[in-house]
N, C-alpha and C positions, 0 to 999 in steps of 0.2 A: 077361233082365228079365221079370218077370211082367206079365201084362196089367193087373192092378190098379195096379201101379206106373206103368205107362205112362199110364193114365187120370188118376192123381193128378198126375203131372208135366205132362200136357197141360192139366189144369184150372188148375194153378198158373201156367203160362205165359200162358194166356188171361186170367186175373185180373190178372196183373202187366202185361201189354200194355194191357189196358183201363184200368187205373189210371194208367199212364204217359200214355196218350193223353188222358184227361180232365184230368190235371194239367198237361200241356203245352199243351193247346188254348188256354187263356187267354193263354199267353205269345206265341202266334202271331196275336193279334188285330191286323189290319192298321191302319196309320194311314190315316184317311180325313178328308174334310171333312164338314161337316154335311149337305150336299146328297147326298153318296154314302151316308152312313149312313141317311138318310131314304129314298133311292131303293131301296136294296137291302134295307131293313128287317132289318138284322143288326147285331150288336155291332161297335163300332169304337173306335179310339183317336183322339180329336179333339184336336189340339194347337192352342193359341191363347193369347190374352192376355185377362185379366179386364178387363172394361169398368169403369172407375173409378166408384165410388159405387153399384154394383149388388148388393153382397153383402147378403143379407137372412137373418138367423137365424130359424128357425121353432121350433116346440115341440120340446123334447127336444134330440137331437143331429142335427137336420136343418137344412140351410141351402141357399140357392140363390144363383146369381150369373149374370151374362151373360158369355158367352165369345165372342170374335171369332176365327174360324178363319183359315186362310191365304188363303182366297178373300174374306175381308171379311164373311162372313155372321155375324150375331149371333143367338144363341139362348140361352134360359134353360137352365141346367144345375142339376139338383137332386141333392143327395147326402145320404145318411143316415150320420152318423158324426161324429167330432170334426173341427172345422174346423181346417185347418192354419194356424198362426199367421202364416205368411208369404204367405198367399194373396193379400192385397191388394197386396203389393209384389213379387210374383214376376214375373220377366220372361217366363216361359212356364208354362203349365199343360196337362197332358194329362188329359183326362176319358175314362175307359174305361166304356162303357155303350151304351145304345141309346135310341131315341125311344119314348115311350109314346103312347097314343091321343090325348093332348091336346097333341101336338107339343112336349113338353118332353123334353129329353135327360136321362135318368136315369142318373147315373154310379154304378156300384157301386165304383169305385176312382178316386182322384185322385193324380196325380203332380205335385208342385210343385217347380219348380227353385228352388234357394236363390239369392237375389239377390246375396249377398256372395261366393259361391263362384266366380262367373263374371265377376267384375270384372277389367278389364285392370290389370295391375300397372305401376307407374311404373318 
């Protein structure tokens, strides 16, 4: 194998490995509470339930709501994007993001559990 071919293969391998790392890094964001996400100042997945009556639509496709995590802490979550239609009735919501400087959890992704999919069958 020529030296040029070895350099090209090495470069392709490094590019592929780097792309795979950055693609999969978001999949390995840990589940945290609001306290842990704030203390470590890193992105996290906070699972909780939407506090009733707190959903507020802003200009464009932005909205906010209060989320209660597993420890009982309640914080405002902001998200830019289309509001899921089942957000108010969902039994659980996972907000993936981090705190900004104003102590608001900014979610770049929301996962909403479908309320009818997890009902107990008779």
